[in-house]
C-alpha positions in Angstrom: 148.2 154.9 181.4 145.8 152.2 180.4 146.2 151.4 176.7 142.7 150.0 176.6 141.2 153.5 177.5 143.4 154.9 174.6 141.7 152.2 172.3 138.2 153.5 173.4 139.3 157.0 172.8 140.2 156.2 169.2 136.9 154.7 168.6 135.0 157.8 169.9 137.2 160.2 168.0 136.6 158.3 164.8 132.9 157.8 165.2 132.2 161.3 166.8 129.7 159.6 169.2 130.0 157.8 172.5 127.1 155.5 171.6 128.4 154.6 168.2 131.8 153.9 169.7 130.1 151.6 172.4 128.3 149.6 169.6 131.5 149.2 167.6 133.5 148.1 170.7 130.6 145.8 172.1 130.5 147.8 175.3 127.7 149.8 176.9 127.5 153.6 176.6 128.2 154.0 180.4 131.3 152.0 180.3 132.7 154.1 177.3 132.0 157.4 179.1 133.5 156.2 182.3 136.7 155.0 180.6 137.0 158.4 178.7 136.5 160.2 181.9 139.2 158.1 183.5 141.6 158.9 180.5 140.9 162.5 180.9 141.6 162.5 184.6 145.0 160.6 184.0 146.0 163.1 181.3 144.8 166.1 183.2 143.0 167.4 180.0 139.6 167.3 178.7 139.7 165.5 175.3 136.2 165.9 174.1 133.5 168.6 174.0 130.2 166.8 174.7 127.4 168.0 172.3 123.7 166.8 172.0 124.6 165.4 168.6 127.8 163.9 169.6 131.2 164.9 170.5 134.0 166.8 169.1 137.8 166.7 169.9 139.2 169.7 172.0 142.6 171.0 171.0 144.1 168.7 173.7 142.1 165.7 172.2 143.6 166.6 168.7 147.2 166.5 170.2 146.4 163.2 172.0 144.9 161.6 168.8 148.2 161.8 167.1 149.9 160.2 169.8 147.3 157.4 170.3 147.5 156.7 166.5 151.2 156.3 166.8 150.9 153.9 169.6 148.1 152.1 167.6 150.4 151.8 164.7 153.2 150.3 166.6 150.9 147.6 168.2 149.5 146.8 164.7 153.1 146.4 163.4 153.9 144.2 166.3 150.9 142.0 165.6 151.7 141.8 162.1 155.4 140.8 162.8 154.2 138.0 165.1 151.5 136.7 162.5 154.2 136.7 159.8 156.6 134.6 162.1 154.0 132.0 162.1 152.4 132.8 158.7 149.1 132.7 160.3 146.8 134.7 158.1 143.7 135.2 160.4 141.6 137.9 161.8 139.0 140.4 160.1 139.6 142.5 157.0 137.0 144.9 155.8 137.0 146.0 152.1 135.1 149.1 151.3 134.1 149.3 147.4 131.6 150.8 145.0 128.8 148.4 144.7 129.7 147.8 141.0 133.0 146.5 141.5 132.3 144.9 145.1 129.2 143.0 143.9 129.6 142.4 140.2 133.4 141.6 140.2 134.8 141.0 143.6 132.2 139.1 145.5 132.0 135.9 143.4 135.8 135.6 143.8 136.2 136.0 147.6 135.3 132.4 148.1 138.7 131.3 146.7 140.4 133.6 149.3 138.3 132.2 152.2 139.2 128.7 151.1 142.8 129.4 151.3 142.8 131.1 154.6 140.0 129.5 156.9 141.0 131.8 159.9 140.3 135.0 157.9 137.0 136.8 158.0 136.4 139.0 155.1 133.8 141.8 155.3 132.8 143.2 151.8 130.8 146.4 152.2 129.9 147.2 148.6 127.8 150.3 149.0 127.7 153.7 147.2 129.6 155.7 149.7 133.2 156.8 150.5 135.1 155.0 153.4 137.6 156.7 155.7 140.7 154.6 156.2 142.0 157.0 159.0 138.9 156.4 161.0 139.2 152.6 160.4 135.9 152.4 158.7 137.7 150.0 156.3 141.0 148.2 156.0 141.0 148.3 152.3 139.1 150.9 150.1 138.6 150.6 146.3 137.8 154.1 144.9 136.8 155.7 141.6 138.8 159.0 142.3 142.4 158.8 143.3 142.7 159.4 147.0 144.6 162.8 147.5 144.6 163.1 151.3 145.8 161.1 154.3 148.7 158.7 155.1 147.7 156.2 152.3 149.4 153.6 150.3 147.7 153.8 146.9 147.8 151.4 144.0 146.1 151.8 140.6 143.9 148.7 140.1 142.8 149.1 136.5 141.1 151.4 134.1 137.6 150.2 132.9 135.0 150.9 130.3 131.3 151.6 130.4 128.7 151.8 127.5 125.0 152.4 127.0 123.1 149.1 127.2 119.5 148.1 126.8 117.6 144.7 127.1 117.1 143.3 123.6 113.3 142.9 124.5 113.3 146.7 125.3 114.8 147.6 121.9 112.4 145.3 120.0 109.5 147.2 121.7 110.8 150.7 121.6 113.3 150.8 118.8 117.1 151.8 119.0 118.2 155.3 119.1 120.5 156.2 116.1 122.1 159.3 117.8 122.6 160.9 121.1 119.6 163.1 120.5 117.5 159.9 120.0 117.9 159.3 123.6 115.1 161.9 124.3 112.5 159.2 123.1 113.6 156.6 125.7 113.5 156.0 129.3 117.0 156.3 130.8 118.3 154.6 133.8 120.8 156.5 135.7 122.0 157.5 139.3 120.3 159.7 141.8 122.0 163.0 141.0 122.1 164.5 144.5 123.4 161.1 146.2 126.3 160.8 143.9 129.5 160.0 145.9 131.9 160.7 143.1 131.6 163.2 140.2 133.0 160.5 138.0 129.7 158.7 138.1 127.8 161.9 136.8 127.1 161.0 133.2 124.1 163.4 132.9 126.1 166.4 131.4 127.5 164.2 128.6 124.4 162.2 127.7 121.2 163.3 129.3 119.2 166.6 129.5 117.3 167.6 132.5 113.9 167.0 130.6 114.7 163.3 129.7 112.6 160.7 131.2 114.6 158.9 133.9 114.6 156.0 136.3 117.1 157.0 138.9 118.7 154.4 141.2 121.4 155.0 143.7 123.0 151.6 143.1 124.9 150.5 140.1 123.6 147.0 140.8 120.1 148.2 140.8 120.6 150.0 137.5 122.0 146.9 136.0 118.9 144.8 137.2 116.6 147.5 135.9 118.1 147.6 132.4 118.1 143.8 132.3 114.4 143.8 133.2 113.7 146.2 130.3 113.2 149.5 132.3 115.1 151.5 129.8 118.6 152.4 128.6 121.6 152.9 131.0 125.4 153.2 131.4 126.6 149.9 132.6 130.0 148.5 133.3 131.5 146.6 130.4 133.2 144.0 132.5 129.8 142.7 133.6 127.3 143.7 131.0 129.2 142.6 128.0 128.9 139.0 129.1 125.1 139.2 129.2 123.5 137.8 126.1 120.3 139.5 127.0 121.9 143.0 126.7 123.0 144.9 123.7 125.2 148.0 123.4 123.5 151.1 122.3 125.3 153.8 120.5 128.6 152.1 120.7 130.6 155.1 119.8 129.8 156.7 123.1 132.3 155.2 125.6 133.3 156.1 129.0 136.6 155.3 130.9 137.0 155.3 134.6 139.7 154.1 137.0 139.7 151.9 140.1 142.3 152.7 142.8 143.1 150.4 145.8 144.2 152.3 149.1 145.2 151.1 152.5 146.4 153.1 155.5 150.2 153.4 155.9 149.8 152.3 159.5 148.4 148.9 158.5 150.9 148.2 155.7 152.6 145.6 157.7 149.5 143.7 158.6 149.8 140.3 157.1 146.0 139.8 156.8 145.5 143.1 155.1 148.5 142.7 152.7 147.2 139.3 151.8 143.7 140.5 150.9 145.0 143.5 149.0 147.3 141.4 147.0 144.6 138.9 146.2 142.3 141.7 144.9 145.1 143.0 142.7 145.9 139.5 141.3 142.4 138.9 140.5 142.0 142.2 138.6 145.2 141.4 136.7 144.1 137.9 135.8 140.9 139.5 134.4 142.5 142.5 132.6 140.7 141.7 129.4 137.3 142.1 131.0 138.1 145.6 132.2 139.8 146.8 129.0 136.7 145.9 127.0 
């Protein structure tokens, strides 16, 4: 059996679409379809149920998926062993992270890692969404909720704190609330509630009533920019906002504590490049522990 056909099978199974798998692999749609047909013929089983919106694994496809992932894990392990022999840290590593951590903290520090390993391509995807390690959407995932499912290696990165902030100019023009109820008189900057990717980001029940005036932004970085520009009062990350002389903490007794976790798939633990990037992230967080602890 041709392993390359199995590799294409994995891409289709993880994306749920022939077209998406073709784009990911740099192939045309017809080639992907032809290779899957050849694999099904070699196995004597139908692996996918073709639908107008994509495709779904058949029971035979589910069974073959487990076998293909085991083969993939062995090949990744072999590649890692060969790379470790020559200590050649190269290739591509994709990091999926919340945009707050990814953009505000990690992105400015990745240049050091790139300088150490010129053969390493680092892809940082700091967007407000969850990443599937099992589908290989990312090699390393930073999460706010501790992952509970899947064959994952999980490390706690750090706890971190958040407070209400406002631009000093905004407070000079609108006054400073003296209590939680005083927030009613202010424009509040917060998340788009129905687009939250983690319940841990929902500060509404603790702070804001449904009738409060709100500017909602799906991005933590967008909220930070809006608050800095004087759009209103918002919950911001202390590890970034506390350094900004233009911002002032509002109602300092209101504090929120959350946690960042780092997860990798067990099948990729032996990969030197993934391990190198994960260890770098952990070391950078540890070196800046005071920022996160407020």
